[in-house]
N, CA, C, O and the ligand as a Tripos MOL2 file, in Angstrom:
@<TRIPOS>MOLECULE
protein
  225   223    57     0     0
PROTEIN
NO_CHARGES

@<TRIPOS>ATOM
      1 N           0.8410   -1.1990    0.0000 N.3       1 MET1
      2 CA          0.0000    0.0000    0.0000 C.3       1 MET1
      3 C           0.8800    1.2550    0.0000 C.2       1 MET1
      4 O           1.8650    1.3070    0.7360 O.2       1 MET1
      5 N           0.5490    2.2530   -0.7990 N.am      2 PRO2
      6 CA          1.3670    3.4780   -0.8110 C.3       2 PRO2
      7 C           1.2770    4.2030    0.5270 C.2       2 PRO2
      8 O           0.2880    4.0870    1.2510 O.2       2 PRO2
      9 N           2.3110    4.9380    0.8340 N.am      3 SER3
     10 CA          2.3540    5.6120    2.1350 C.3       3 SER3
     11 C           1.3510    6.7520    2.2220 C.2       3 SER3
     12 O           0.8810    7.0940    3.3070 O.2       3 SER3
     13 N           1.0210    7.3450    1.0640 N.am      4 THR4
     14 CA          0.0120    8.4020    1.0810 C.3       4 THR4
     15 C          -1.2770    7.8810    0.4620 C.2       4 THR4
     16 O          -1.2860    7.4200   -0.6790 O.2       4 THR4
     17 N          -2.3460    7.9560    1.2100 N.am      5 THR5
     18 CA         -3.6550    7.5090    0.7510 C.3       5 THR5
     19 C          -4.4800    8.7320    0.3460 C.2       5 THR5
     20 O          -4.5200    9.7210    1.0780 O.2       5 THR5
     21 N          -5.1330    8.6720   -0.8080 N.am      6 PRO6
     22 CA         -5.9940    9.8100   -1.1700 C.3       6 PRO6
     23 C          -7.0540   10.0400   -0.0930 C.2       6 PRO6
     24 O          -7.6240    9.0740    0.4150 O.2       6 PRO6
     25 N          -7.3280   11.2750    0.2630 N.am      7 PRO7
     26 CA         -8.3050   11.5580    1.3300 C.3       7 PRO7
     27 C          -9.6810   10.9640    1.0550 C.2       7 PRO7
     28 O         -10.4180   10.6480    1.9900 O.2       7 PRO7
     29 N         -10.0320   10.8100   -0.2120 N.am      8 SER8
     30 CA        -11.3600   10.2920   -0.5490 C.3       8 SER8
     31 C         -11.3740    8.7820   -0.7480 C.2       8 SER8
     32 O         -12.3790    8.2260   -1.1900 O.2       8 SER8
     33 N         -10.2670    8.1130   -0.4250 N.am      9 ALA9
     34 CA        -10.1830    6.6740   -0.6280 C.3       9 ALA9
     35 C         -11.1080    5.9150    0.3260 C.2       9 ALA9
     36 O         -11.5530    6.4370    1.3480 O.2       9 ALA9
     37 N         -11.3760    4.6680   -0.0480 N.am     10 CYS10
     38 CA        -12.3000    3.8140    0.6980 C.3      10 CYS10
     39 C         -11.9370    3.6900    2.1810 C.2      10 CYS10
     40 O         -10.7680    3.6180    2.5600 O.2      10 CYS10
     41 N         -12.9520    3.6710    2.9690 N.am     11 GLN11
     42 CA        -12.8110    3.5460    4.4170 C.3      11 GLN11
     43 C         -12.1660    2.2260    4.8360 C.2      11 GLN11
     44 O         -11.4650    2.1650    5.8470 O.2      11 GLN11
     45 N         -12.4040    1.1720    4.0580 N.am     12 HIS12
     46 CA        -11.9410   -0.1520    4.4570 C.3      12 HIS12
     47 C         -10.5430   -0.4840    3.9600 C.2      12 HIS12
     48 O          -9.7510   -1.0770    4.6910 O.2      12 HIS12
     49 N         -10.2280   -0.1040    2.7120 N.am     13 CYS13
     50 CA         -8.9820   -0.5690    2.1160 C.3      13 CYS13
     51 C          -8.0880    0.5410    1.5890 C.2      13 CYS13
     52 O          -6.9510    0.2640    1.2070 O.2      13 CYS13
     53 N          -8.5530    1.7870    1.5510 N.am     14 GLY14
     54 CA         -7.7150    2.9000    1.1330 C.3      14 GLY14
     55 C          -7.5110    3.0230   -0.3670 C.2      14 GLY14
     56 O          -6.5720    3.6820   -0.8100 O.2      14 GLY14
     57 N          -8.3830    2.3930   -1.1590 N.am     15 ILE15
     58 CA         -8.3020    2.5050   -2.6150 C.3      15 ILE15
     59 C          -9.2570    3.6060   -3.0790 C.2      15 ILE15
     60 O         -10.3770    3.7360   -2.5850 O.2      15 ILE15
     61 N          -8.7710    4.4030   -4.0550 N.am     16 ASP16
     62 CA         -9.5560    5.5460   -4.5150 C.3      16 ASP16
     63 C         -10.8510    5.0980   -5.2000 C.2      16 ASP16
     64 O         -10.9330    4.0040   -5.7600 O.2      16 ASP16
     65 N         -11.8460    5.9660   -5.1390 N.am     17 HIS17
     66 CA        -13.1940    5.6630   -5.6280 C.3      17 HIS17
     67 C         -13.2110    5.1420   -7.0650 C.2      17 HIS17
     68 O         -13.8360    4.1190   -7.3460 O.2      17 HIS17
     69 N         -12.5210    5.8450   -7.9830 N.am     18 HIS18
     70 CA        -12.6170    5.5100   -9.4060 C.3      18 HIS18
     71 C         -11.9620    4.1800   -9.7720 C.2      18 HIS18
     72 O         -12.2700    3.6250  -10.8270 O.2      18 HIS18
     73 N         -11.0750    3.6570   -8.9420 N.am     19 GLU19
     74 CA        -10.4520    2.3670   -9.2640 C.3      19 GLU19
     75 C         -10.8360    1.2700   -8.2790 C.2      19 GLU19
     76 O         -10.1910    0.2220   -8.2250 O.2      19 GLU19
     77 N         -11.8740    1.5110   -7.5120 N.am     20 HIS20
     78 CA        -12.2160    0.5620   -6.4490 C.3      20 HIS20
     79 C         -12.9860   -0.6590   -6.9540 C.2      20 HIS20
     80 O         -12.4740   -1.7780   -6.9050 O.2      20 HIS20
     81 N         -14.2020   -0.4540   -7.4350 N.am     21 MET21
     82 CA        -15.1430   -1.5320   -7.7730 C.3      21 MET21
     83 C         -15.3040   -2.4660   -6.5720 C.2      21 MET21
     84 O         -15.4880   -2.0010   -5.4470 O.2      21 MET21
     85 N         -15.2350   -3.7970   -6.8060 N.am     22 GLN22
     86 CA        -15.3900   -4.7390   -5.6840 C.3      22 GLN22
     87 C         -14.0140   -5.1290   -5.1400 C.2      22 GLN22
     88 O         -13.1260   -5.5000   -5.9090 O.2      22 GLN22
     89 N         -13.8390   -5.0480   -3.8660 N.am     23 ARG23
     90 CA        -12.5510   -5.3950   -3.2550 C.3      23 ARG23
     91 C         -12.7740   -6.2730   -2.0440 C.2      23 ARG23
     92 O         -13.8390   -6.2680   -1.4270 O.2      23 ARG23
     93 N         -11.7230   -7.0370   -1.7200 N.am     24 TRP24
     94 CA        -11.7960   -7.8920   -0.5440 C.3      24 TRP24
     95 C         -10.7210   -7.4840    0.4520 C.2      24 TRP24
     96 O          -9.5560   -7.3220    0.0900 O.2      24 TRP24
     97 N         -11.1160   -7.3220    1.6920 N.am     25 THR25
     98 CA        -10.1370   -7.1730    2.7580 C.3      25 THR25
     99 C         -10.5280   -8.1330    3.8700 C.2      25 THR25
    100 O         -11.7020   -8.4690    4.0230 O.2      25 THR25
    101 N          -9.5520   -8.5700    4.6400 N.am     26 SER26
    102 CA         -9.8520   -9.5230    5.7160 C.3      26 SER26
    103 C         -10.7920   -8.8980    6.7440 C.2      26 SER26
    104 O         -11.5890   -9.5950    7.3710 O.2      26 SER26
    105 N         -10.6940   -7.5750    6.9110 N.am     27 ALA27
    106 CA        -11.5330   -6.9130    7.9130 C.3      27 ALA27
    107 C         -12.9750   -6.7410    7.4420 C.2      27 ALA27
    108 O         -13.9140   -6.9750    8.2020 O.2      27 ALA27
    109 N         -13.1450   -6.3270    6.1770 N.am     28 ALA28
    110 CA        -14.4820   -5.9710    5.7070 C.3      28 ALA28
    111 C         -15.0830   -7.0070    4.7520 C.2      28 ALA28
    112 O         -16.2770   -6.9460    4.4570 O.2      28 ALA28
    113 N         -14.2650   -7.9680    4.2600 N.am     29 GLY29
    114 CA        -14.7650   -8.9250    3.2790 C.3      29 GLY29
    115 C         -14.9910   -8.2380    1.9420 C.2      29 GLY29
    116 O         -14.3790   -7.2050    1.6690 O.2      29 GLY29
    117 N         -15.8740   -8.8010    1.0930 N.am     30 TRP30
    118 CA        -16.1970   -8.1620   -0.1900 C.3      30 TRP30
    119 C         -17.0240   -6.9270    0.0720 C.2      30 TRP30
    120 O         -18.0110   -6.9680    0.8070 O.2      30 TRP30
    121 N         -16.6190   -5.8350   -0.5310 N.am     31 HIS31
    122 CA        -17.3410   -4.5820   -0.3010 C.3      31 HIS31
    123 C         -17.1600   -3.6470   -1.4820 C.2      31 HIS31
    124 O         -16.2610   -3.8280   -2.3030 O.2      31 HIS31
    125 N         -18.0110   -2.6610   -1.5550 N.am     32 GLN32
    126 CA        -17.8510   -1.6050   -2.5450 C.3      32 GLN32
    127 C         -17.2850   -0.3850   -1.8320 C.2      32 GLN32
    128 O         -17.2380   -0.3260   -0.6040 O.2      32 GLN32
    129 N         -16.8540    0.5920   -2.6380 N.am     33 TRP33
    130 CA        -16.2570    1.7920   -2.0610 C.3      33 TRP33
    131 C         -17.1730    2.3940   -1.0060 C.2      33 TRP33
    132 O         -18.3640    2.6020   -1.2390 O.2      33 TRP33
    133 N         -16.6060    2.6640    0.1370 N.am     34 THR34
    134 CA        -17.3570    3.2470    1.2370 C.3      34 THR34
    135 C         -16.7320    4.5800    1.6060 C.2      34 THR34
    136 O         -15.5140    4.6910    1.7420 O.2      34 THR34
    137 N         -17.5610    5.5700    1.7640 N.am     35 GLN35
    138 CA        -17.0580    6.8940    2.1010 C.3      35 GLN35
    139 C         -16.2800    6.8450    3.4110 C.2      35 GLN35
    140 O         -16.7630    6.3000    4.4040 O.2      35 GLN35
    141 N         -15.0600    7.4200    3.4140 N.am     36 PRO36
    142 CA        -14.2730    7.4160    4.6430 C.3      36 PRO36
    143 C         -14.8930    8.3260    5.6920 C.2      36 PRO36
    144 O         -15.6670    9.2290    5.3730 O.2      36 PRO36
    145 N         -14.5450    8.0780    6.9380 N.am     37 THR37
    146 CA        -15.0610    8.9250    8.0120 C.3      37 THR37
    147 C         -14.3250   10.2610    7.9990 C.2      37 THR37
    148 O         -13.2320   10.3810    7.4460 O.2      37 THR37
    149 N         -14.9430   11.2530    8.6140 N.am     38 GLN38
    150 CA        -14.3190   12.5760    8.7110 C.3      38 GLN38
    151 C         -12.9170   12.4790    9.3120 C.2      38 GLN38
    152 O         -11.9910   13.1750    8.8980 O.2      38 GLN38
    153 N         -12.7940   11.6030   10.2900 N.am     39 GLN39
    154 CA        -11.5140   11.4260   10.9710 C.3      39 GLN39
    155 C         -10.4590   10.8630   10.0250 C.2      39 GLN39
    156 O          -9.3040   11.2890   10.0470 O.2      39 GLN39
    157 N         -10.8680    9.8960    9.1880 N.am     40 GLN40
    158 CA         -9.9310    9.3010    8.2280 C.3      40 GLN40
    159 C          -9.4760   10.3370    7.2060 C.2      40 GLN40
    160 O          -8.2930   10.4100    6.8750 O.2      40 GLN40
    161 N         -10.4150   11.1380    6.7070 N.am     41 VAL41
    162 CA        -10.0760   12.1710    5.7300 C.3      41 VAL41
    163 C          -9.0590   13.1390    6.3310 C.2      41 VAL41
    164 O          -8.0610   13.4940    5.7040 O.2      41 VAL41
    165 N          -9.3410   13.5480    7.5510 N.am     42 LYS42
    166 CA         -8.4780   14.4850    8.2620 C.3      42 LYS42
    167 C          -7.0740   13.9050    8.4300 C.2      42 LYS42
    168 O          -6.0710   14.5690    8.1700 O.2      42 LYS42
    169 N          -7.0340   12.6520    8.8720 N.am     43 GLN43
    170 CA         -5.7540   12.0000    9.1220 C.3      43 GLN43
    171 C          -4.9530   11.8210    7.8400 C.2      43 GLN43
    172 O          -3.7380   12.0190    7.8270 O.2      43 GLN43
    173 N          -5.6350   11.4460    6.7640 N.am     44 ARG44
    174 CA         -4.9580   11.2470    5.4780 C.3      44 ARG44
    175 C          -4.3900   12.5520    4.9370 C.2      44 ARG44
    176 O          -3.3020   12.5800    4.3610 O.2      44 ARG44
    177 N          -5.1310   13.6140    5.1270 N.am     45 MET45
    178 CA         -4.6380   14.9070    4.6680 C.3      45 MET45
    179 C          -3.4120   15.3380    5.4670 C.2      45 MET45
    180 O          -2.4920   15.9510    4.9250 O.2      45 MET45
    181 N          -3.4060   15.0160    6.7400 N.am     46 THR46
    182 CA         -2.2490   15.3320    7.5840 C.3      46 THR46
    183 C          -1.0340   14.5440    7.1380 C.2      46 THR46
    184 O           0.0610   15.0960    7.0230 O.2      46 THR46
    185 N          -1.2200   13.2470    6.8850 N.am     47 VAL47
    186 CA         -0.1250   12.3840    6.4270 C.3      47 VAL47
    187 C           0.4240   12.8760    5.0950 C.2      47 VAL47
    188 O           1.6350   12.9260    4.8850 O.2      47 VAL47
    189 N          -0.4830   13.2340    4.2090 N.am     48 ARG48
    190 CA         -0.1090   13.7100    2.8860 C.3      48 ARG48
    191 C           0.7400   14.9820    2.9830 C.2      48 ARG48
    192 O           1.7730   15.1140    2.3270 O.2      48 ARG48
    193 N           0.2750   15.9030    3.8160 N.am     49 ARG49
    194 CA          0.9820   17.1670    3.9760 C.3      49 ARG49
    195 C           2.3680   16.9280    4.5560 C.2      49 ARG49
    196 O           3.3520   17.5390    4.1390 O.2      49 ARG49
    197 N           2.4190   16.0360    5.5180 N.am     50 LYS50
    198 CA          3.6840   15.7090    6.1760 C.3      50 LYS50
    199 C           4.6570   15.0680    5.1830 C.2      50 LYS50
    200 O           5.8420   15.4020    5.1620 O.2      50 LYS50
    201 N           4.1470   14.1450    4.3580 N.am     51 ALA51
    202 CA          4.9820   13.4650    3.3600 C.3      51 ALA51
    203 C           5.5390   14.4630    2.3560 C.2      51 ALA51
    204 O           6.6810   14.3410    1.9130 O.2      51 ALA51
    205 N           4.7260   15.4460    2.0040 N.am     52 ARG52
    206 CA          5.1650   16.4340    1.0260 C.3      52 ARG52
    207 C           6.2730   17.3160    1.6010 C.2      52 ARG52
    208 O           7.2310   17.6550    0.9060 O.2      52 ARG52
    209 N           6.1350   17.6720    2.8410 N.am     53 THR53
    210 CA          7.1320   18.5680    3.4370 C.3      53 THR53
    211 C           8.4390   17.8420    3.7530 C.2      53 THR53
    212 O           9.5120   18.4430    3.6900 O.2      53 THR53
    213 N           8.3550   16.5510    4.0920 N.am     54 THR54
    214 CA          9.5810   15.8190    4.4240 C.3      54 THR54
    215 C          10.3330   15.3450    3.1880 C.2      54 THR54
    216 O          11.5330   15.0810    3.2630 O.2      54 THR54
    217 N           9.6400   15.2320    2.0350 N.am     55 SER55
    218 CA         10.2960   14.7250    0.8380 C.3      55 SER55
    219 C          11.1500   15.7770    0.1220 C.2      55 SER55
    220 O          11.9200   15.4580   -0.7840 O.2      55 SER55
    221 N          10.9960   17.0420    0.5500 N.am     56 ARG56
    222 CA         11.7870   18.0840   -0.1080 C.3      56 ARG56
    223 C          13.0670   18.3770    0.6560 C.2      56 ARG56
    224 O          13.8520   19.2300    0.2420 O.2      56 ARG56
    225 ZN        -12.5280   -0.6100   -0.1430 Zn       57 ZN57
@<TRIPOS>BOND
     1     1     2 1
     2     2     3 1
     3     3     4 2
     4     3     5 am
     5     5     6 1
     6     6     7 1
     7     7     8 2
     8     7     9 am
     9     9    10 1
    10    10    11 1
    11    11    12 2
    12    11    13 am
    13    13    14 1
    14    14    15 1
    15    15    16 2
    16    15    17 am
    17    17    18 1
    18    18    19 1
    19    19    20 2
    20    19    21 am
    21    21    22 1
    22    22    23 1
    23    23    24 2
    24    23    25 am
    25    25    26 1
    26    26    27 1
    27    27    28 2
    28    27    29 am
    29    29    30 1
    30    30    31 1
    31    31    32 2
    32    31    33 am
    33    33    34 1
    34    34    35 1
    35    35    36 2
    36    35    37 am
    37    37    38 1
    38    38    39 1
    39    39    40 2
    40    39    41 am
    41    41    42 1
    42    42    43 1
    43    43    44 2
    44    43    45 am
    45    45    46 1
    46    46    47 1
    47    47    48 2
    48    47    49 am
    49    49    50 1
    50    50    51 1
    51    51    52 2
    52    51    53 am
    53    53    54 1
    54    54    55 1
    55    55    56 2
    56    55    57 am
    57    57    58 1
    58    58    59 1
    59    59    60 2
    60    59    61 am
    61    61    62 1
    62    62    63 1
    63    63    64 2
    64    63    65 am
    65    65    66 1
    66    66    67 1
    67    67    68 2
    68    67    69 am
    69    69    70 1
    70    70    71 1
    71    71    72 2
    72    71    73 am
    73    73    74 1
    74    74    75 1
    75    75    76 2
    76    75    77 am
    77    77    78 1
    78    78    79 1
    79    79    80 2
    80    79    81 am
    81    81    82 1
    82    82    83 1
    83    83    84 2
    84    83    85 am
    85    85    86 1
    86    86    87 1
    87    87    88 2
    88    87    89 am
    89    89    90 1
    90    90    91 1
    91    91    92 2
    92    91    93 am
    93    93    94 1
    94    94    95 1
    95    95    96 2
    96    95    97 am
    97    97    98 1
    98    98    99 1
    99    99   100 2
   100    99   101 am
   101   101   102 1
   102   102   103 1
   103   103   104 2
   104   103   105 am
   105   105   106 1
   106   106   107 1
   107   107   108 2
   108   107   109 am
   109   109   110 1
   110   110   111 1
   111   111   112 2
   112   111   113 am
   113   113   114 1
   114   114   115 1
   115   115   116 2
   116   115   117 am
   117   117   118 1
   118   118   119 1
   119   119   120 2
   120   119   121 am
   121   121   122 1
   122   122   123 1
   123   123   124 2
   124   123   125 am
   125   125   126 1
   126   126   127 1
   127   127   128 2
   128   127   129 am
   129   129   130 1
   130   130   131 1
   131   131   132 2
   132   131   133 am
   133   133   134 1
   134   134   135 1
   135   135   136 2
   136   135   137 am
   137   137   138 1
   138   138   139 1
   139   139   140 2
   140   139   141 am
   141   141   142 1
   142   142   143 1
   143   143   144 2
   144   143   145 am
   145   145   146 1
   146   146   147 1
   147   147   148 2
   148   147   149 am
   149   149   150 1
   150   150   151 1
   151   151   152 2
   152   151   153 am
   153   153   154 1
   154   154   155 1
   155   155   156 2
   156   155   157 am
   157   157   158 1
   158   158   159 1
   159   159   160 2
   160   159   161 am
   161   161   162 1
   162   162   163 1
   163   163   164 2
   164   163   165 am
   165   165   166 1
   166   166   167 1
   167   167   168 2
   168   167   169 am
   169   169   170 1
   170   170   171 1
   171   171   172 2
   172   171   173 am
   173   173   174 1
   174   174   175 1
   175   175   176 2
   176   175   177 am
   177   177   178 1
   178   178   179 1
   179   179   180 2
   180   179   181 am
   181   181   182 1
   182   182   183 1
   183   183   184 2
   184   183   185 am
   185   185   186 1
   186   186   187 1
   187   187   188 2
   188   187   189 am
   189   189   190 1
   190   190   191 1
   191   191   192 2
   192   191   193 am
   193   193   194 1
   194   194   195 1
   195   195   196 2
   196   195   197 am
   197   197   198 1
   198   198   199 1
   199   199   200 2
   200   199   201 am
   201   201   202 1
   202   202   203 1
   203   203   204 2
   204   203   205 am
   205   205   206 1
   206   206   207 1
   207   207   208 2
   208   207   209 am
   209   209   210 1
   210   210   211 1
   211   211   212 2
   212   211   213 am
   213   213   214 1
   214   214   215 1
   215   215   216 2
   216   215   217 am
   217   217   218 1
   218   218   219 1
   219   219   220 2
   220   219   221 am
   221   221   222 1
   222   222   223 1
   223   223   224 2
@<TRIPOS>SUBSTRUCTURE
     1 MET1         2 RESIDUE 1 A MET
     2 PRO2         6 RESIDUE 1 A PRO
     3 SER3        10 RESIDUE 1 A SER
     4 THR4        14 RESIDUE 1 A THR
     5 THR5        18 RESIDUE 1 A THR
     6 PRO6        22 RESIDUE 1 A PRO
     7 PRO7        26 RESIDUE 1 A PRO
     8 SER8        30 RESIDUE 1 A SER
     9 ALA9        34 RESIDUE 1 A ALA
    10 CYS10       38 RESIDUE 1 A CYS
    11 GLN11       42 RESIDUE 1 A GLN
    12 HIS12       46 RESIDUE 1 A HIS
    13 CYS13       50 RESIDUE 1 A CYS
    14 GLY14       54 RESIDUE 1 A GLY
    15 ILE15       58 RESIDUE 1 A ILE
    16 ASP16       62 RESIDUE 1 A ASP
    17 HIS17       66 RESIDUE 1 A HIS
    18 HIS18       70 RESIDUE 1 A HIS
    19 GLU19       74 RESIDUE 1 A GLU
    20 HIS20       78 RESIDUE 1 A HIS
    21 MET21       82 RESIDUE 1 A MET
    22 GLN22       86 RESIDUE 1 A GLN
    23 ARG23       90 RESIDUE 1 A ARG
    24 TRP24       94 RESIDUE 1 A TRP
    25 THR25       98 RESIDUE 1 A THR
    26 SER26      102 RESIDUE 1 A SER
    27 ALA27      106 RESIDUE 1 A ALA
    28 ALA28      110 RESIDUE 1 A ALA
    29 GLY29      114 RESIDUE 1 A GLY
    30 TRP30      118 RESIDUE 1 A TRP
    31 HIS31      122 RESIDUE 1 A HIS
    32 GLN32      126 RESIDUE 1 A GLN
    33 TRP33      130 RESIDUE 1 A TRP
    34 THR34      134 RESIDUE 1 A THR
    35 GLN35      138 RESIDUE 1 A GLN
    36 PRO36      142 RESIDUE 1 A PRO
    37 THR37      146 RESIDUE 1 A THR
    38 GLN38      150 RESIDUE 1 A GLN
    39 GLN39      154 RESIDUE 1 A GLN
    40 GLN40      158 RESIDUE 1 A GLN
    41 VAL41      162 RESIDUE 1 A VAL
    42 LYS42      166 RESIDUE 1 A LYS
    43 GLN43      170 RESIDUE 1 A GLN
    44 ARG44      174 RESIDUE 1 A ARG
    45 MET45      178 RESIDUE 1 A MET
    46 THR46      182 RESIDUE 1 A THR
    47 VAL47      186 RESIDUE 1 A VAL
    48 ARG48      190 RESIDUE 1 A ARG
    49 ARG49      194 RESIDUE 1 A ARG
    50 LYS50      198 RESIDUE 1 A LYS
    51 ALA51      202 RESIDUE 1 A ALA
    52 ARG52      206 RESIDUE 1 A ARG
    53 THR53      210 RESIDUE 1 A THR
    54 THR54      214 RESIDUE 1 A THR
    55 SER55      218 RESIDUE 1 A SER
    56 ARG56      222 RESIDUE 1 A ARG
    57 ZN57       225 GROUP 0 **** ****
């Protein structure tokens, strides 16, 4: 899994909406893209920002 997850990626597996379709994870089983929680979006944006600043 990439270190930076798109903020809008699936709540269960972290795959972006447009490439998700049906996916399997041990935690959620077969599922379709599920909107991430506000907390997940917030956390992903923080990680993303941090990755951008540390990579330069
Ligand atoms: Zn998923």
